[in-house]
N, C-alpha and C positions, 0 to 999 in steps of 0.2 A: 429946092434947087433944081433947075433944069439942066439939060446937057450943055448949053452955052455957058452957064454959070459954073458948072463943073470943070469945063475946059479952062476957063479963066483961073479958077482956083488952083488947078493942077499946074498950069503954066507958071503961076507965081511961086507955088510951093517947090516945084522942081527946077525953077530958074531956067525954063525953056520957052520957046515961042508958043503962041496960041496954036499955030499950025501944027507944030510938033506934038503938042498936047492932044489936039483933036485926032491926029493920026494914031497915037498910042491908045487913047480911049476907044476909038472906033475899032482898032485891031483887037483890043481886049474883049469888047462886047461881041465881036464876030466869032472869036475863038471860043468863048464861053457858050454862046448860042449854038454853034455847030456841035460842040462836045455834048451838051445836054440833049440836043436833038438826036444825037447818035446813041443815047443811053448811057453816056459816061457821067461820072460824078466829078465836079470840079470843087476842090477843097482849098481854101486859103486860110491857113492856120491863124487863129485869132480873129479873123473877119467872119468867115462862114462858109457854107457849102451850097452849091447849086446842083440840082439833080432833077431827073424826070421821074415822076411818080405815076403809077397806074391808078386810075379811079374806076372802080367796078360799076357795073350798071346798077341802077336803083329805080325805085318807083317814086314818082312825083305827081303833082297835080297841076292841071291847067288852071291858072287862077281865074280865068274868065268863065270857063264852063264847069269847073270843079271836077272834071273828068280825070280819072287816074291814067297816067301815061308812064311808059318806061323810058327812062333817061339812059341812053347807051353808054357803054364803057368808053373811057377816053384816057389820054395821057395829058398830064399837066406839068408845067415847070414849077419847081419849088425851091425856096431859099430857107436855109436854117442858119440863124445867127450864131457866130462863134462866141466863146466865153468872154474874151476881151471886149468884143463889140457890144455884147449884151450888158456887161458891167459898166461900160461907158454910158450907155443909154439909160439903164436902170441902176443907179448907184445903190 
């Protein structure tokens, strides 16, 4: 499912126009993205949590030259599925 299909499904489920559904979904994504970028954790009970995680530096290999390189530390977004969501997907 892509964003357009999600907008269509939300519009039907919530009995609103596609334009309204697009505004709601876009606002939701913007708020979650900004919160996670600022280091906040966004938790939706039953669905899951969005958060920023720190990944420490580590050693890796250049696959072409086999040379050992240091991969720098970075921040990555992460999602953890909630219990109800997990149970729906994996019965």
